C-alpha positions in Angstrom: 103.5 54.7 64.8 103.6 58.0 62.9 105.9 58.8 60.1 106.6 62.2 58.7 108.5 62.9 55.6 109.4 66.2 53.9 111.0 66.8 50.6 114.3 68.7 51.3 115.7 68.5 47.8 115.4 72.3 47.4 117.3 73.0 50.6 120.0 70.4 49.6 120.3 72.1 46.2 120.7 75.5 47.9 123.3 74.2 50.3 125.3 72.6 47.4 125.2 75.9 45.5 126.3 77.8 48.5 129.3 75.5 49.1 130.2 75.7 45.4 130.1 79.6 45.7 132.2 79.5 48.8 134.8 77.2 47.2 135.0 79.5 44.1 135.6 82.5 46.4 138.4 80.5 48.2 140.0 79.6 44.9 140.0 83.2 43.7 141.4 84.5 47.0 144.1 81.8 47.0 145.1 82.7 43.4 145.8 86.4 44.0 149.3 87.5 44.7 148.4 89.9 47.5 148.0 88.8 51.1 144.4 88.6 52.1 142.6 88.0 55.4 139.1 88.5 56.6 138.2 89.5 60.2 134.8 89.4 61.8 133.3 92.3 63.9 135.3 91.1 67.0 138.5 91.4 65.0 138.9 87.6 64.8 140.5 85.9 61.8 137.9 84.1 59.6 139.9 83.6 56.4 143.5 83.9 55.2 145.1 83.0 51.9 148.5 81.5 51.6 150.1 84.9 50.9 148.6 86.1 54.2 150.4 83.2 55.9 153.7 84.3 54.4 153.3 88.0 55.2 152.2 87.4 58.8 154.6 84.4 59.3 151.8 82.4 60.9 149.7 79.5 59.7 146.0 79.8 58.9 145.2 77.1 61.5 147.1 79.1 64.2 145.2 82.3 63.5 141.7 81.2 62.7 139.3 82.4 65.4 142.0 84.5 67.1 141.8 88.2 67.7 144.2 90.1 65.5 145.2 92.6 68.3 145.9 89.7 70.7 148.0 87.8 68.1 149.8 91.0 66.9 149.9 93.4 69.9 152.8 95.2 68.4 150.5 96.4 65.6 148.3 98.5 68.0 149.1 102.1 67.6 151.0 101.7 64.3 149.6 102.9 61.0 148.4 99.4 60.2 146.3 99.3 63.4 145.0 102.9 62.8 144.1 102.1 59.2 142.2 99.0 60.0 140.2 100.5 62.9 139.2 103.3 60.6 137.8 100.9 58.1 140.7 100.3 55.8 143.2 97.5 55.5 146.8 97.2 54.4 147.6 94.8 51.6 150.7 92.6 51.6 152.6 95.1 49.4 151.7 98.1 51.7 148.8 99.5 49.7 145.9 100.6 51.8 142.4 99.7 50.6 138.9 100.5 52.0 137.0 97.7 53.7 133.7 97.5 52.0 132.0 95.0 54.3 132.7 92.6 57.2 132.1 88.9 57.4 
């Protein structure tokens, strides 16, 4: 019988710090009054705050992992769609802001 053990406390500590950081980000995004959602490179929803749910009239659970253009085909060709595909996004109050990075 052979037994192998490895100290993974550093990894567990890093995982805990990452989760705490993620939760802090979620708390901040939930506290803002603008709608916010994050899309991945395939235009799939990866995060949405409660204001986003109100603006889009859809639940977070309904949209997570779904392609924005398939869920909102009426947006293709409108200013919203053009702005997003050019690297910008529209906030809940109609302001356009530049997308700095993707998730």
